[in-house]
C-alpha positions in Angstrom: -12.8 -30.8 0.4 -12.0 -30.8 4.1 -14.1 -28.6 6.4 -11.7 -28.6 9.4 -8.0 -27.7 9.6 -5.4 -27.8 12.4 -3.7 -24.5 12.9 -0.1 -24.7 14.2 2.4 -22.1 15.4 6.0 -23.0 16.1 5.2 -26.7 15.8 2.4 -26.6 18.4 -1.3 -26.8 18.0 -3.0 -23.4 18.3 -6.4 -24.6 17.4 -8.6 -25.7 14.6 -10.8 -23.9 12.1 -14.0 -25.3 11.0 -16.0 -24.2 8.0 -19.0 -22.2 9.1 -20.9 -21.1 6.0 -18.6 -18.9 4.0 -16.0 -18.5 6.7 -13.8 -20.6 9.0 -14.5 -20.4 12.8 -11.5 -20.7 15.1 -11.5 -23.0 18.2 -8.4 -22.6 20.4 -6.5 -25.6 21.6 -4.8 -23.9 24.5 -5.1 -20.7 26.6 -2.4 -18.9 24.6 -4.8 -18.6 21.7 -8.1 -18.2 23.5 -8.2 -14.6 22.3 -9.0 -15.9 18.8 -11.8 -18.2 20.1 -14.9 -18.0 17.9 -13.4 -15.5 15.4 -14.3 -16.1 11.8 -11.7 -16.0 9.0 -11.9 -16.1 5.2 -9.5 -19.1 4.9 -7.4 -21.4 7.1 -4.3 -19.4 5.9 -5.8 -16.2 7.3 -6.4 -17.9 10.6 -2.8 -19.2 10.6 -1.5 -15.6 10.1 -3.8 -14.3 12.9 -2.5 -17.0 15.3 1.1 -16.1 14.6 0.3 -12.3 15.1 -1.6 -13.1 18.2 1.3 -15.1 19.8 3.8 -12.4 18.8 1.7 -9.6 20.5 0.6 -11.7 23.5 2.1 -10.6 26.9 2.9 -14.2 27.6 5.1 -14.4 24.5 7.3 -11.6 25.8 8.5 -13.5 28.9 11.4 -15.9 29.1 11.1 -19.0 26.9 11.3 -22.4 28.6 12.9 -25.1 26.6 12.8 -28.8 27.1 16.2 -30.4 27.3 
Protein backbone atom coordinates (compact mmCIF):
# COMPACT_ATOMS: atom_id res chain seq x y z
CA UNK A 1 0.00 0.00 0.00
CA UNK A 2 1.35 3.43 -0.94
CA UNK A 3 2.03 5.99 1.72
CA UNK A 4 2.14 9.08 -0.54
CA UNK A 5 -0.30 10.33 -3.16
CA UNK A 6 -0.22 13.23 -5.61
CA UNK A 7 -3.24 15.53 -5.36
CA UNK A 8 -4.24 17.24 -8.62
CA UNK A 9 -6.84 19.91 -9.32
CA UNK A 10 -7.72 20.86 -12.89
CA UNK A 11 -4.80 18.78 -14.24
CA UNK A 12 -2.19 20.55 -12.13
CA UNK A 13 -0.34 19.38 -9.04
CA UNK A 14 -1.80 20.83 -5.86
CA UNK A 15 0.48 18.86 -3.55
CA UNK A 16 1.07 15.47 -2.05
CA UNK A 17 -0.37 13.75 0.97
CA UNK A 18 1.83 11.45 3.03
CA UNK A 19 0.59 8.95 5.59
CA UNK A 20 1.22 10.29 9.07
CA UNK A 21 -0.01 7.70 11.54
CA UNK A 22 -3.76 7.40 11.02
CA UNK A 23 -4.09 10.45 8.75
CA UNK A 24 -2.57 11.90 5.59
CA UNK A 25 -0.58 15.15 5.89
CA UNK A 26 -0.85 17.65 3.00
CA UNK A 27 2.27 19.26 1.50
CA UNK A 28 1.51 21.94 -1.08
CA UNK A 29 3.20 22.00 -4.47
CA UNK A 30 2.51 25.68 -5.15
CA UNK A 31 1.39 28.88 -3.44
CA UNK A 32 -2.25 28.44 -4.52
CA UNK A 33 -2.58 25.55 -2.06
CA UNK A 34 -0.31 26.78 0.74
CA UNK A 35 -3.39 27.31 2.93
CA UNK A 36 -3.68 23.52 3.19
CA UNK A 37 -0.02 23.03 4.13
CA UNK A 38 0.35 20.67 7.08
CA UNK A 39 -3.35 19.85 7.42
CA UNK A 40 -4.28 16.25 8.16
CA UNK A 41 -6.97 14.33 6.27
CA UNK A 42 -8.59 10.93 6.79
CA UNK A 43 -7.88 9.88 3.20
CA UNK A 44 -6.30 11.12 -0.02
CA UNK A 45 -9.85 11.56 -1.35
CA UNK A 46 -10.68 13.94 1.48
CA UNK A 47 -7.52 15.93 0.70
CA UNK A 48 -8.53 16.07 -2.98
CA UNK A 49 -11.97 17.46 -2.09
CA UNK A 50 -10.41 20.03 0.25
CA UNK A 51 -7.98 21.14 -2.48
CA UNK A 52 -10.85 21.66 -4.94
CA UNK A 53 -12.85 23.65 -2.34
CA UNK A 54 -9.76 25.66 -1.42
CA UNK A 55 -9.15 26.67 -5.03
CA UNK A 56 -12.82 27.54 -5.58
CA UNK A 57 -12.89 29.84 -2.55
CA UNK A 58 -9.43 31.34 -3.05
CA UNK A 59 -9.36 35.06 -3.96
CA UNK A 60 -6.80 34.18 -6.67
CA UNK A 61 -9.30 31.87 -8.37
CA UNK A 62 -11.82 34.69 -8.80
CA UNK A 63 -9.59 36.74 -11.09
CA UNK A 64 -9.27 36.39 -14.85
CA UNK A 65 -8.01 33.03 -16.02
CA UNK A 66 -4.90 32.98 -18.19
CA UNK A 67 -4.73 30.34 -20.84
CA UNK A 68 -1.78 29.10 -22.82
CA UNK A 69 -2.40 29.18 -26.57
